[in-house]
VMD Tcl script that draws the C-alpha trace (Angstrom):
set ca {
  {35.18 31.77 -6.76}
  {34.80 32.49 -10.23}
  {37.02 32.40 -13.09}
  {38.51 35.14 -15.51}
  {40.83 36.25 -18.09}
  {43.77 38.48 -18.00}
  {43.64 40.57 -21.09}
  {46.78 39.73 -22.87}
  {48.57 42.13 -25.97}
  {51.67 40.72 -28.08}
  {54.92 41.67 -27.13}
  {57.30 40.66 -29.67}
  {58.90 37.36 -30.89}
  {62.43 37.10 -28.70}
  {65.07 35.74 -30.64}
  {63.35 33.39 -32.97}
  {59.95 34.56 -33.36}
  {56.86 33.30 -34.90}
  {55.62 34.84 -38.03}
  {52.26 37.10 -38.90}
  {50.39 35.62 -41.79}
  {46.49 35.87 -42.83}
  {44.39 34.26 -44.70}
  {42.11 35.83 -47.33}
  {39.54 36.70 -45.46}
  {42.12 38.97 -43.52}
  {41.87 37.25 -40.08}
  {45.61 37.34 -39.05}
  {47.20 34.37 -36.80}
  {50.72 33.68 -36.03}
  {52.61 30.74 -37.49}
  {55.07 28.38 -35.78}
  {57.20 26.30 -37.61}
  {57.13 22.50 -37.74}
  {61.13 22.16 -37.41}
  {62.45 25.38 -35.94}
  {61.47 26.32 -32.04}
  {59.70 29.71 -32.66}
  {58.24 32.19 -30.20}
  {55.83 34.86 -29.41}
  {55.43 36.89 -26.28}
  {52.45 38.56 -24.53}
  {52.10 41.06 -21.93}
  {49.51 42.04 -19.31}
  {49.10 42.95 -15.45}
  {47.40 40.58 -13.11}
  {43.78 41.52 -11.64}
  {43.29 42.44 -8.30}
  {41.32 39.44 -8.13}
  {43.63 37.12 -8.77}
  {43.54 34.19 -6.71}
  {45.20 30.83 -8.38}
  {44.97 28.28 -11.01}
  {46.16 30.29 -14.20}
  {45.89 28.26 -17.41}
  {46.70 29.08 -20.97}
  {44.32 28.12 -23.95}
  {45.80 28.06 -27.54}
  {43.32 28.27 -30.46}
  {45.21 27.04 -33.03}
  {44.92 25.11 -36.40}
  {47.44 23.30 -38.82}
  {48.04 24.70 -41.95}
  {48.52 21.41 -44.17}
  {48.39 18.35 -40.73}
  {45.70 15.80 -40.69}
  {47.61 13.67 -38.28}
  {50.54 13.51 -35.49}
  {50.94 16.04 -32.48}
  {51.58 19.33 -31.76}
  {53.69 20.41 -28.42}
  {53.32 23.82 -27.20}
  {55.30 25.52 -24.20}
  {54.32 28.33 -21.89}
  {56.88 29.94 -19.98}
  {55.54 33.06 -17.35}
  {57.97 36.34 -16.11}
  {55.86 38.26 -13.28}
  {57.59 41.48 -12.36}
  {56.59 43.04 -9.42}
  {56.63 46.65 -8.96}
  {59.38 47.73 -6.69}
  {60.95 44.46 -7.45}
  {64.65 44.52 -6.91}
  {65.10 42.81 -10.75}
  {66.09 44.49 -14.12}
  {62.55 44.09 -16.39}
  {65.03 44.12 -19.44}
  {66.51 40.74 -18.43}
  {64.39 37.66 -19.16}
  {63.75 35.27 -16.14}
  {60.66 33.04 -17.14}
  {60.20 30.53 -15.11}
  {60.68 26.52 -16.29}
  {58.26 26.10 -19.01}
  {54.76 24.39 -18.92}
  {53.91 21.97 -21.65}
  {50.68 20.35 -22.87}
  {50.30 18.45 -26.47}
  {47.58 16.86 -28.30}
  {46.75 15.08 -31.77}
  {45.97 17.55 -34.22}
  {42.71 17.86 -36.03}
  {42.03 15.35 -38.79}
  {41.39 18.07 -41.17}
  {43.61 20.88 -42.09}
  {42.18 24.28 -41.38}
  {40.01 23.16 -38.22}
  {40.23 24.57 -35.23}
  {41.25 23.19 -32.33}
  {41.69 24.36 -28.40}
  {44.80 23.15 -26.19}
  {44.92 24.24 -22.78}
  {48.34 24.55 -20.55}
  {48.14 24.46 -17.01}
  {50.68 27.00 -15.64}
  {51.68 25.19 -12.47}
  {55.42 27.51 -13.23}
  {53.63 30.55 -12.78}
  {57.05 32.65 -11.64}
  {55.13 33.89 -7.98}
  {52.42 35.56 -10.01}
  {50.46 38.02 -7.93}
  {47.41 40.47 -8.45}
  {49.95 43.72 -9.76}
  {52.46 41.89 -11.32}
  {53.57 43.27 -14.86}
  {53.03 39.41 -16.87}
  {54.95 38.09 -19.50}
  {53.90 34.91 -21.50}
  {56.45 33.29 -23.64}
  {54.71 31.06 -26.05}
  {56.69 28.42 -28.29}
  {56.17 25.51 -30.27}
  {58.34 22.52 -29.05}
  {59.36 21.82 -32.62}
  {62.72 19.63 -31.93}
  {60.54 17.40 -29.71}
  {60.44 14.41 -32.13}
  {58.15 12.49 -29.70}
  {55.70 14.91 -28.54}
  {55.39 17.27 -31.76}
  {55.43 15.16 -34.71}
  {52.74 17.36 -36.89}
  {53.84 18.71 -40.33}
  {53.52 21.83 -41.31}
  {53.08 25.44 -39.85}
  {50.65 25.76 -36.44}
  {48.64 28.92 -36.87}
  {47.79 30.10 -33.56}
  {44.43 32.61 -33.74}
  {44.35 33.63 -30.52}
  {45.68 32.72 -26.80}
  {43.53 33.44 -23.59}
  {44.80 33.60 -19.77}
  {42.28 32.43 -17.74}
  {42.49 32.12 -13.54}
  {40.52 31.44 -10.67}
  {39.63 34.78 -8.79}
  {39.37 35.59 -5.18}
}
mol new
graphics top color blue
foreach p $ca { graphics top sphere $p radius 0.5 }
foreach p [lrange $ca 0 end-1] q [lrange $ca 1 end] { graphics top cylinder $p $q radius 0.2 }
display resetview
């Protein structure tokens, strides 16, 4: 068994979307507020060689914070073709969460991994939606001030 990645595309921001921004060099990223829970959604198709153990890696930096913690949550919605489910109705599984101390210098990047134990029964061939949120209303696990700047997300898994 090896690991592989599921290509994800940005699929909107839901009811409280994170904001798109770009730096002076034109590199775009999503900003997640420190006081409002904001989200971004991504979509993809689970490959035929999907086995198990999905992990969402979040590459982020902080706009101004040099201390404190950042907490992200990721929820999965997997829809199998011919399911008796309305694709337009959200049915995300229980959120998976991870937090860490932010880099000591604003603008420096870090990588935070979230193990997707709650994966909505995801199997090969499913249409997959991943909802990413900064848990800004968690005063214990999200204490960093200012925006979290998400530069990339990668969904990896163990192959069959």
